[in-house]
TORSE-343849 format. One line per field, with one value per residue (C-alpha): residue number from 1; residue in three letters; x, y, z. Coordinates in nm, 3 decimals. Example, Ala and Ser with C-alpha at 12.3 -4.5 7.8 and 13.67 -1.06 7.14 Angstrom:
<rs>
num c(1; 2)
residu c(ALA; SER)
x c(1.230; 1.367)
y c(-0.450; -0.106)
z c(0.780; 0.714)
</rs>
This chain:
<rs>
num c(1; 2; 3; 4; 5; 6; 7; 8; 9; 10; 11; 12; 13; 14; 15; 16; 17; 18; 19; 20; 21; 22; 23; 24; 25; 26; 27; 28; 29; 30; 31; 32; 33; 34; 35; 36; 37; 38; 39; 40; 41; 42; 43; 44; 45; 46; 47; 48; 49; 50; 51; 52; 53; 54; 55; 56; 57; 58; 59; 60; 61; 62; 63; 64; 65; 66; 67; 68; 69; 70; 71; 72; 73; 74; 75; 76; 77; 78; 79; 80; 81; 82; 83; 84; 85; 86; 87; 88; 89; 90; 91; 92; 93; 94; 95; 96; 97; 98; 99; 100; 101; 102; 103; 104; 105; 106; 107; 108; 109; 110; 111; 112; 113; 114; 115; 116; 117; 118; 119; 120; 121; 122; 123; 124; 125; 126; 127; 128; 129; 130; 131; 132; 133; 134; 135; 136; 137; 138; 139; 140; 141; 142; 143; 144; 145; 146; 147; 148; 149; 150; 151; 152; 153; 154; 155; 156; 157; 158; 159; 160; 161; 162; 163; 164; 165; 166; 167; 168; 169; 170; 171; 172; 173; 174; 175; 176; 177; 178; 179; 180; 181; 182; 183; 184; 185; 186; 187; 188; 189; 190; 191; 192; 193; 194; 195; 196; 197; 198; 199; 200; 201; 202; 203; 204; 205; 206; 207; 208; 209; 210; 211; 212; 213; 214; 215; 216; 217; 218; 219; 220; 221; 222; 223; 224; 225; 226; 227; 228; 229; 230; 231; 232; 233; 234; 235; 236; 237; 238; 239; 240; 241; 242; 243; 244; 245; 246; 247; 248; 249; 250; 251; 252; 253; 254; 255; 256; 257; 258; 259; 260; 261; 262; 263; 264; 265; 266; 267; 268; 269; 270; 271; 272; 273; 274; 275; 276; 277; 278; 279; 280; 281; 282; 283; 284; 285; 286; 287)
residu c(MET; ARG; PHE; LEU; ILE; PHE; LEU; LEU; TRP; LEU; LEU; HIS; PHE; LEU; PRO; LEU; PRO; VAL; LEU; GLY; ARG; ILE; GLY; ASN; ALA; VAL; GLY; TRP; LEU; MET; TYR; TYR; ALA; ILE; PRO; LYS; ARG; ARG; LYS; ILE; ALA; LEU; VAL; ASN; LEU; ARG; LEU; CYS; MET; PRO; GLU; LEU; GLY; GLU; ALA; GLU; ARG; VAL; ASP; ILE; ALA; LYS; ARG; HIS; PHE; MET; ALA; TYR; SER; ARG; SER; ILE; LEU; GLU; ARG; SER; LEU; ILE; TRP; TRP; ALA; PRO; PHE; GLU; ARG; ILE; HIS; GLY; LEU; ILE; GLU; ILE; VAL; PRO; GLU; VAL; PRO; LYS; ALA; GLN; LEU; GLU; SER; GLY; PRO; THR; ILE; VAL; PHE; CYS; PRO; HIS; PHE; VAL; CYS; LEU; ASP; VAL; ALA; GLY; VAL; ALA; SER; ARG; VAL; VAL; PRO; LEU; SER; THR; MET; TYR; SER; PRO; GLN; LYS; ASN; LYS; ALA; PHE; ASP; ASP; LEU; LEU; ARG; TYR; GLY; ARG; GLU; ARG; TYR; GLY; PRO; VAL; ARG; LEU; PHE; THR; ARG; THR; ASP; GLY; ILE; LYS; PRO; ILE; ILE; ARG; ALA; LEU; ARG; GLU; GLY; LEU; PRO; TYR; PHE; MET; LEU; PRO; ASP; MET; ASP; PHE; GLY; GLU; LYS; ASP; ALA; THR; PHE; VAL; PRO; PHE; PHE; GLY; ILE; PRO; ALA; ALA; THR; LEU; THR; ALA; MET; GLY; ARG; LEU; ALA; GLY; ALA; THR; GLY; ALA; LYS; VAL; ILE; PRO; VAL; VAL; ALA; THR; PHE; LEU; PRO; ASN; TYR; LYS; GLY; TYR; ARG; VAL; GLU; PHE; TYR; PRO; ALA; TRP; GLU; ASP; PHE; PRO; GLY; ASP; ASP; ILE; ILE; ALA; ALA; THR; ARG; ARG; MET; ASN; ALA; PHE; ILE; GLU; ASP; ARG; VAL; ARG; GLU; HIS; PRO; ALA; GLU; TYR; PHE; TRP; THR; HIS; LYS; ARG; PHE; LYS; THR; ARG; PRO; PRO; GLY; GLU; PRO; SER; PHE; TYR; ASP)
x c(-0.484; -0.180; -0.151; -0.179; 0.093; 0.308; 0.253; 0.350; 0.671; 0.775; 0.738; 1.028; 1.286; 1.179; 1.407; 1.187; 1.156; 0.979; 0.792; 0.686; 0.565; 0.352; 0.212; 0.121; -0.052; -0.265; -0.348; -0.488; -0.695; -0.823; -0.939; -1.191; -1.271; -1.341; -1.617; -1.683; -1.349; -1.310; -1.631; -1.497; -1.152; -1.317; -1.570; -1.260; -1.079; -1.378; -1.419; -1.059; -0.937; -1.225; -0.993; -0.898; -1.073; -1.233; -0.978; -0.710; -0.880; -0.957; -0.589; -0.472; -0.729; -0.590; -0.217; -0.355; -0.474; -0.135; 0.049; -0.154; -0.140; 0.232; 0.267; 0.078; 0.305; 0.625; 0.549; 0.679; 1.029; 0.967; 0.858; 1.095; 1.401; 1.736; 1.775; 2.058; 1.844; 1.574; 1.773; 1.968; 1.609; 1.547; 1.676; 1.642; 1.594; 1.766; 1.834; 1.674; 1.647; 1.773; 1.897; 1.554; 1.381; 1.601; 1.557; 1.233; 0.881; 0.831; 0.541; 0.651; 0.378; 0.302; 0.016; -0.164; 0.049; 0.060; 0.444; 0.382; 0.507; 0.864; 0.861; 0.809; 1.120; 1.325; 1.197; 1.331; 1.657; 1.511; 1.232; 0.903; 0.542; 0.236; -0.133; -0.228; -0.541; -0.572; -0.708; -0.943; -0.744; -0.477; -0.224; -0.276; -0.265; 0.075; 0.240; 0.161; 0.287; 0.600; 0.650; 0.628; 0.856; 1.131; 1.309; 1.332; 1.140; 0.785; 0.516; 0.191; -0.170; -0.505; -0.766; -0.949; -0.652; -0.725; -0.492; -0.363; -0.107; 0.034; 0.080; 0.273; 0.480; 0.571; 0.643; 0.886; 1.070; 0.920; 0.836; 0.484; 0.457; 0.102; -0.115; -0.423; -0.562; -0.866; -1.230; -1.303; -1.651; -1.716; -1.570; -1.254; -1.282; -1.377; -1.469; -1.192; -1.157; -0.954; -0.924; -1.186; -1.431; -1.524; -1.381; -1.417; -1.037; -0.888; -0.774; -0.546; -0.213; -0.256; -0.409; -0.091; 0.149; -0.010; -0.054; 0.318; 0.513; 0.611; 0.769; 0.596; 0.827; 0.623; 0.771; 0.652; 0.749; 0.696; 0.813; 1.114; 1.093; 1.182; 1.137; 1.467; 1.302; 1.156; 1.208; 1.166; 1.156; 1.179; 1.044; 1.157; 1.000; 0.689; 0.731; 0.478; 0.243; -0.030; -0.029; -0.351; -0.619; -0.655; -0.876; -0.623; -0.364; -0.597; -0.638; -0.254; -0.225; -0.453; -0.301; 0.037; -0.121; -0.276; 0.063; 0.219; -0.085; -0.030; 0.338; 0.232; -0.144; -0.151; -0.009; -0.247; -0.504; -0.814; -0.994; -1.078; -1.397; -1.239; -1.573; -1.805; -1.878; -2.082; -2.197; -2.544; -2.803; -2.558; -2.601; -2.349; -2.104; -2.065; -2.441)
y c(1.269; 1.436; 1.210; 0.917; 1.047; 1.089; 0.712; 0.641; 0.834; 0.670; 0.322; 0.432; 0.362; 0.006; -0.281; -0.376; -0.743; -0.596; -0.334; -0.629; -0.873; -0.582; -0.519; -0.895; -0.897; -0.582; -0.699; -1.042; -0.842; -0.635; -0.936; -1.005; -0.658; -0.506; -0.756; -0.515; -0.517; -0.892; -0.958; -0.780; -0.960; -1.294; -1.200; -1.091; -1.397; -1.620; -1.443; -1.461; -1.795; -2.015; -2.322; -2.279; -2.423; -2.171; -2.257; -2.150; -1.817; -1.748; -1.803; -1.548; -1.304; -1.328; -1.304; -0.988; -0.832; -0.872; -0.743; -0.453; -0.361; -0.409; -0.171; 0.089; 0.074; 0.025; 0.351; 0.507; 0.410; 0.548; 0.878; 0.933; 0.668; 0.799; 0.721; 0.503; 0.268; 0.289; 0.206; -0.081; -0.268; -0.249; -0.520; -0.384; -0.658; -0.602; -0.249; 0.076; 0.167; 0.496; 0.555; 0.452; 0.691; 0.974; 0.884; 0.989; 0.985; 0.703; 0.549; 0.370; 0.126; 0.011; -0.218; -0.189; -0.416; -0.345; -0.211; 0.012; 0.303; 0.128; 0.072; 0.477; 0.510; 0.319; 0.474; 0.826; 0.817; 1.087; 1.324; 1.203; 1.305; 1.109; 1.111; 1.238; 1.225; 1.538; 1.422; 1.592; 1.615; 1.888; 1.705; 1.375; 1.530; 1.736; 1.398; 1.231; 1.523; 1.512; 1.138; 1.177; 1.482; 1.392; 1.181; 1.429; 1.668; 1.535; 1.671; 1.584; 1.571; 1.532; 1.338; 1.696; 1.801; 1.576; 1.421; 1.726; 1.809; 1.439; 1.461; 1.784; 1.645; 1.326; 1.527; 1.740; 1.407; 1.387; 0.989; 0.937; 0.696; 0.540; 0.287; 0.229; -0.054; 0.047; 0.065; 0.438; 0.378; 0.377; 0.704; 0.662; 0.299; -0.021; -0.367; -0.601; -0.957; -0.950; -1.304; -1.403; -1.142; -0.835; -0.540; -0.157; -0.079; 0.274; 0.310; 0.560; 0.409; 0.298; 0.647; 0.836; 0.587; 0.637; 1.018; 1.050; 0.776; 0.675; 0.351; 0.136; -0.003; -0.188; -0.241; -0.443; -0.429; -0.715; -0.814; -1.013; -1.324; -1.328; -0.927; -0.875; -0.562; -0.543; -0.650; -0.430; -0.575; -0.363; -0.544; -0.468; -0.190; -0.336; -0.363; -0.271; -0.091; 0.019; -0.069; -0.014; -0.165; 0.033; -0.265; -0.519; -0.282; -0.258; -0.636; -0.684; -0.460; -0.674; -0.993; -0.877; -0.799; -1.140; -1.303; -1.092; -1.165; -1.538; -1.493; -1.298; -1.330; -1.217; -0.887; -0.753; -0.494; -0.733; -0.500; -0.285; -0.342; -0.411; -0.534; -0.257; -0.120; -0.382; -0.399; -0.284; -0.520; -0.709; -0.713; -0.618; -0.891; -0.718; -0.639)
z c(1.988; 2.100; 2.390; 2.169; 1.932; 2.260; 2.329; 1.976; 2.000; 2.326; 2.131; 1.875; 2.149; 2.201; 2.021; 1.692; 1.827; 2.149; 1.938; 1.676; 1.950; 2.121; 1.765; 1.747; 2.071; 1.990; 1.650; 1.791; 2.046; 1.760; 1.551; 1.837; 1.933; 1.594; 1.442; 1.177; 1.022; 1.093; 0.885; 0.587; 0.605; 0.608; 0.322; 0.121; 0.202; 0.105; -0.230; -0.318; -0.177; -0.205; -0.243; 0.116; 0.414; 0.660; 0.927; 0.704; 0.607; 0.981; 1.026; 0.758; 0.886; 1.236; 1.119; 0.889; 1.210; 1.346; 1.078; 1.042; 1.401; 1.373; 1.090; 1.278; 1.586; 1.368; 1.185; 1.519; 1.387; 1.028; 1.186; 1.476; 1.481; 1.344; 0.970; 1.030; 1.232; 0.959; 0.692; 0.858; 0.913; 0.546; 0.303; -0.067; -0.339; -0.572; -0.519; -0.574; -0.955; -0.889; -1.244; -1.387; -1.147; -1.284; -1.642; -1.758; -1.622; -1.367; -1.168; -0.863; -0.821; -0.479; -0.390; -0.038; 0.167; 0.529; 0.529; 0.198; 0.426; 0.433; 0.040; 0.019; 0.250; 0.055; -0.274; -0.129; -0.306; -0.522; -0.500; -0.546; -0.562; -0.423; -0.342; 0.018; 0.219; 0.440; 0.805; 1.008; 1.316; 1.270; 1.507; 1.324; 0.984; 1.067; 1.193; 0.856; 0.665; 0.885; 0.827; 0.446; 0.421; 0.676; 0.409; 0.126; -0.087; -0.184; -0.370; -0.226; -0.415; -0.278; -0.466; -0.534; -0.719; -1.013; -1.269; -1.419; -1.158; -1.154; -1.534; -1.501; -1.212; -1.426; -1.742; -1.500; -1.409; -1.060; -1.002; -0.865; -0.591; -0.668; -0.460; -0.729; -0.583; -0.369; -0.446; -0.506; -0.666; -1.027; -1.135; -1.345; -1.260; -1.453; -1.355; -1.412; -1.239; -0.898; -0.789; -1.036; -0.884; -1.082; -0.878; -0.945; -1.025; -1.096; -1.451; -1.361; -1.384; -1.734; -1.826; -1.650; -1.822; -2.151; -2.137; -2.019; -2.151; -1.782; -1.714; -1.434; -1.172; -0.906; -0.532; -0.253; 0.104; 0.357; 0.701; 0.737; 0.958; 1.345; 1.370; 1.168; 0.990; 0.618; 0.280; -0.012; -0.348; -0.672; -0.973; -1.333; -1.526; -1.712; -2.089; -2.345; -2.059; -2.125; -2.485; -2.678; -2.451; -2.105; -1.966; -2.038; -1.869; -1.551; -1.560; -1.596; -1.260; -1.072; -1.185; -1.057; -0.710; -0.687; -0.745; -0.451; -0.235; -0.285; -0.174; 0.151; 0.196; 0.569; 0.455; 0.211; 0.330; 0.379; 0.601; 0.295; 0.120; -0.212; -0.357; -0.221; -0.572; -0.760; -1.110; -1.163; -1.017; -0.812; -0.421; -0.171; -0.043; 0.270; 0.399)
</rs>
């Protein structure tokens, strides 16, 4: 692992157009070399985009593997490149809502697009808190922690910590950078549509906002064309969220993600088993 980290460190010296093209080439190979993940991506795309032809879905899947590979290799920039270089590659639209982040409890809602780490960098104009999954390999775990901490103070929670420390941090005024759009099973989740398919979806964002009065500010990071860098878009804070219906609030979250996926279909995280958990009696889509 240390040798692989060393190779990744070397990559950060490359110009972004060269690094991006290497990432695309590696991703193209990954599409063919990892049939299990290729199958998951294509199953997800068939479920979510039945209006497309199979050739169109295959094209999106290939471009997703290329985008995902790029995001991995380009993390070398996030972890080791000078701050001036990193910030020079990020186009922020319209601007970082720093005043809102500092004015009371705030949830920064970041869906799982491949450039999500760039959204995290752009948001680090104030101290943040976020969820963190400890890694078994210590060298890799140390690297991930370093990558999160080099841009300023951050409070890291693990899934075993539960929701109470997050609530305390929000009430203390520490914004919470949240990625709630993965299938973690039925616990603390409800089945709401995602592209029309019932999907086990965490209700945590609505519950946190309801318990703390936190505003929700969505952010999405995507690639700029021609290897120019990254575009990070902050959306207006949601009004009347979560309201009185936590199910409706969770569906609102999924609907927002659907709209962004349609704008950048190759950059959403299709290799995750988003529909792994099924309602009672329904068979798996992935077997």
